[in-house]
N, C-alpha and C positions, 0 to 999 in steps of 0.2 A: 148731621145729614145722612141719608141713606145710601144706597148704592143702585147704580144703574143696572139692570139685569138683562142680559142677553136671552133672546128666545127664538124659536123657530116655529112655523105653523105648517103642519102636514094634513093631507087627506085621510091618512091611516095612522094607526099608532105606530111610531117609529121605533118603539122599544119593546122588548120582551123581558120576561122575568128570568133573571140569571141565578147563580148559585147564591144561597142564603137570602133569596128574596129580593136582591138588588135588581134595579131596573137598568138594562143595559141597552144602548141604542144600537140597533142591528140593521137599519135600513140602509141602502145605497142611494136612495132616492134624493133628489134635491127638494129642499123645503119649498113650499108654495110662497113664503115670505119669511124674512129674518129681519131682526132689528133689535133696538134696546128699548126698555122702559125709561121713564124719568128716575131721578134719584129717589122718588117715593115708591117706586115699583109699580108705576101706573103707565100704560100705554093707551093713547087715544089717537086714532088716525085713520086714514083710508087705505084698505087693504083690498086688491082686486082678486077674488077667488073665482074658480070655475063655478058654473051654475049648478053643477051637479053636487057640490058639496053642501051636505045638510049637517054633518058632524065634522068638526076638525079637532086637531090634536096639537095642543101647544107644548113644545119641548123646551126645557131649560136645563143646562148643565150645573147651574148654581146649586151649590149644596144647601142653601138656606131657602130653597123654594121646592115645591114638589117636583119631580122629574117630568111628568107628564099631567096636563090638565086637559080634560075632554071638554070641548066647547061646543055649543049649538048655535047654528045659524038661524035667525028668525027675522023675518021682514028686512033681511038685507044687512042685519047686524050681528056680528060675532061676538058673543059675550063669554068671557072666561074670568071665573072668579076664583082666585087661588085662596080660598077660605082657609085652608090649612098652612098657607105660607108661614114661616117662622123667620121673622126678622131678628137681628141682634137683640136679645132680650135677657133678663135674669132668670136662669132656668134651673138652679140647683135645688134638688129635692131632699127633703129630710126623711130619715128612716126611724123606725121604732127600736131596731137592733143595730148594733155596730158592725161596720164592715172595714176592711183593711186591704192595704196594697201588699200583694204577695212577694214584693221584692224588698220590702222595708225590713232591714235587719232588726229593728226594735219590736216587731210583733212575731218574730219567729217562734217564741216560746208561749204565745197566747194559747190558753186551753181551750178546746172545742169539743163538744159531745156529738157523736154520730149515733144514729139509731139504725140498727139492721132489723131483720125480721125477728131476732130472738133476744136481742140484748142491746144495751147502750155502752158505748166505748168513748172514753175520754183519750184524746191525744193532743198534739200541738199542730199549730197551722204548718209548720215547717214539715211534719212528718206526713200530714195529710195531703199536702200540695207539693209533691216532689218534682214537678216540672219547673218550679221557681227556686231562684238561689237564696233568696232572703238575705242578700248582702250589699244592698244599696244603702249607702249613709243617708240618714234622715238628718241632715246638718243645717238646712236652710230654715227650718222651723216645723211646726206641727201642722197636722190637717185634722179635719173634723170627722171622727168615725160615724157621726150621726147625721152628717151632711154629705154623704157619698164621697167624701175626700177633699172638700172644698179646702184649699190652702189657707193658713193662717198668716202667710207672709207675702201677700200679693203686693207687688210694686206698682206705683202709680206715678213715677217720676217721668222725665222727658224721653226716656228711652222706651217707654210703653208705646206700642202701635196703637193709634186711637181709632181710626176709621177701618176697622176689620172687614166689614161688609164690602167697602170699596176695594179694599186691598185683595179680598178673595176674587171679586169680579175680574180684577187685573190678572191674578194668579191663573184662573181658568183659562185664560186665553193662551197660556203658556203649557199647562199641565191639563189636558182635556180628560174628564173622567171616562169618556167613551172610547178612548184611545190609548194605545201603548205610550208610555212616557218617552218622549225624545231622547235619544241616545246621548246627546250633548249635555243634558241636565242631570244625567245619572251620576250619583257621587261615589268616586272611587276613594277619596281621602277626606279626613277631617278638616275643618276650617282653620286657616292659620292667621294669626294676629302678627302683622309686621311692625306695629308700634304698640307701646303700653296702651291699654284700653280698659274701659268698663264695658260690660256686656249685659244685656237684658233679652229674655225671650218671651214673646207674646203668643199665647194661643189663639189662632184665627178661627179654626173650626174642624169638624170632622163629619163623616158621612159613612158610618160603619156600625155593624152589629156587635163589634168586639169592643169591650170596655178596657182600655189598655193604659199602661203606665209609661211615662217618659223620664229618663234620667240624663245627666250630662257627665262627662269625663273630660281630662285634658292631660297633656304631657308635652315635653319639649320637642320641637321639630327635629327630626332625624332620630327619634327614639320611638317609632311607631309600634305599638302593641300588635301582636299576632292573634290574640284571642280576647275576648271578654274577661277571661280570667287574669289578664295582665293589667287590667285598668281598674281604678277605683271609681265607681260610678256614685253620683250624688243624685238622690230623688229630687226631681224638679216638679211634675205634675202627677200625683197619684192615680188620677182618673181622668182620662180625656173624653169621656162621654158627655156631650152637652145637652142631650135629649132632642137634638135636631136631627136624627135619622130620618131620612125621607120616606123609608118603607113602612115604618110602624111608629105610631105615636107612643108605644109602651117603652121606647127608649127614654122618655121623660122620667120614668120611674127610678132611673139610675143615674140621673144627670148630676155631675159633681163639679163641673166647671162652666163658667160663662165666657162666651166668646169675648176676646179682648182682655182676659186675664193675663197678667204678667208677672214674671219673677226675675229678679236680678241674680246673676250668677256670682258666686264667691269663689275666690281663689285661695285654696288651703296650701301653702308651700310644704306643709309637713304631713300631707295626706297619707303618703306612703307608710308612715310609722303610726298611723290612726291617731293623729293629733290635729286639732284645730288651731294650735298655735300659730300666730302670724297671719291669720285670716285677714283678706282685704278684698275690696271690690275691684282692685286694679290687677288684671292679668299682665304679666311681662311680655314684651316682644318676643317673638319666637315660639310662643305657645300655641299649640293646636288644640282646638275645642271640638268635641264630638257629642253627638246626641244619639240615644238608643231608645228604641220603643220596645216594650215587653208586652206581647199580645195577650189580651184579656187577663191581665194581672190584678185588676180591681175585683174585690170579692163579691160585689153586687152586680151579677150579670143579667143580661137581657134574656127573659124567658117567654114562653107562650107564644112564639112567632112562627111555628110550623117547621123549624129546623133547630137542630142542637146548637145552642150557643153557650150553655153553662158547662164548658169543658176547659180543662187547663191546656195551655199551649206553650210549648217549648221555643216557638218561633221568637227571633229577636231581628228587629231592623234597625241598623246603625248607618250613620253616615260615612263610616268607613266600611268599604265592601268586604274587607277580610274579617270584620268582626260580626257580620249578619249571619244567622244560623237558622235551620229549619226546625221543624217540631222535634226532630230526633237530635238536635244540637250539633248537626253535621253543618260545617261552613259552605255557604253559597259560593265564596270567591267572586261573586259578581254583585253589583249594587242593588240594594232594595229600598234606597232612598233617593229622592231628588233634591238638589242643592243648586241654587241660582240666585242671581241679584235682579231685584226690580228696582232700579235707581239705587237708593240708599238701603233698601230693605233686603236682608239675606233671607230668602224663603227656603224652609225645609218642609218637605212634603213626603210622608211615610206610606209605603205599601204595608199592610197589616196582615195579608194572606199570602199562603205559600206559592200559589201558582198565577196570581194576578200580575199585571205588568203596567196598570195605569198610574200606580204611585201617587195616589190621591185621597188617601183614606183618613189621614190626620195631617193637618197643616199648621205649622208654626212659623213664626218670623222672628228675625234677630235684628237688634239695632246696637250700634257700638258708639262709644265716645273715646276718641274722635270717630266721626262717623264713617271714615274710609279705612278703618283698621283692618278689616277683613279684605285680602287682596288676591286671592287665588281661587274664586269661584266664577264660573261662566256668568255672563251678563245677558239677560233677556231683551229683546227688542221692545221698547215700550213707546214707539212712535205712534201707534194707534191705539193705545190704551190710556186711561187716567189712572195715575198712581198718586195717592194722597202724600203730600210732604209731611215728614216727621217733624216734631217740634224741635227748636233750636237746642243745642246742648253746649255745655261748657267744656272747652277742651281739658282733657285731663292734665292736671299741673304736676310737674316733677321739679325736684329740687335744682335750683340753678346750678350751673358750674361755677366752682370758685374762681375768683380773679387770680390770674398768674402772679406768682411771687417774683418780683424783680429786684435784683441788687440795686441799691440806691445809686451806686456810681454809674449805673448805665442808663439813668434816667434824669441825669442833672440838667440837661439842655434840650429843648424842643426846636430844632431848627429845620424841620422837614427832613429831607434827605442829604443835607448839607453836613460834611464831616466836621467833627469837633475835637478839641483836646480836653481831656477831663481834668476836673479839680482834684486836687490831692485828698486823701483822707488823713486825719490826724489821729495819732495812736492813742491819745488820752479821750477821744471821742468828743472833745469840745474844740471850738474854734478859739485860737488866742485873741486877746484884745488887739485891735488894729493900732499899730504905730507906723511910723514912716518906713522902716524895714519891712514889716508885714505887708503893707500895701504894695510895696515894690514887688514882693514875692507873689502876691495875687495877681498883679499885673502880668507877671510872667506865665501864669498858669490859666488866664482867663481863656475861654474859648475863643478861638480864632478862626475866621473864614478862610478858606484856602481854595 
């Protein structure tokens, strides 16, 4: 099933072109009409427009549709055909040359040749792209250098969010791309697990010119890191460009992930020593999990769009406010990511530019098993939106507690709460053969009601 799309109709273009070609809603006017399409993205109904309107503008904040569609009024009918609308489709694009994630520690020494006016020079990726640390662990699995970073460890279990288009429609009612992110959803700290749990992250979508990478990290509650140098980051998604950037179709040339792609997080108890020993899908209670976005860290960048996008960026956006840094690696000290709950989904929405405040550029969601394992993020109002239900999950099973060891003489009689006298223990461990004298002794020691 698709997703219902919210839209507004105006008699003039409500948007202007902002920095880097993005369309930004700037009008303060009320729309002539607003509503939702059906789940197939189609609207058919009666709309009362002023007689002077010959051309109308249909605006939608949904990132999988064009921001503005110009529509003509003819014979009393308003026709708007979003021919360039992109639904949730398979968009990964192959390349003839390899490309890499500049945060991946395993490609730091890859040899590259640069050509200047007078000579060719051979160097390494790490020396060529000094804005990137090349220190994220590639431990979940490999990715395809010739398919724009498509991961080879995609997860398809019950913790994968299935209807991501509907989920994004619900998300945009909370985080509006044309407004500053609400303060209550700005993330100051990482997500806490209050019980043992499995965790998976699903890519919902993006709408940006930057081809960024996302990783995750974790630590015990109470031991919060003060900088990204204090955490061990594991590469999650090497390239978050899905080709659906609404400003230009050229983003499809560097698409390396499909909407709805998921990965299951792995807990490495010995990661601090660089070891994978003891790896498990179950994170212990009391763990805090964080996510971090490295801006434009994918090697195949968007080009030819009228502004400079093939540049290295030091900017990092993390779910912990203290770990987010600007292009000069200076700490913001304030949030650059939104985290909140839509029913059972924990939504993570990154801001990927240094001075924007809408926090809506790259959107992920998290599901856990047990479903309620994350307990410390704000909850969004869902009374007026439709949020798809996740698939049922099996509760994480832990080893049962052993039965208590009880001394035999303490359980010889079960008479409720009534007091009893206890039978004696024989020193040789065996009961003597009954005879008249022994029976007489037993009668003396039998439990008696009092």
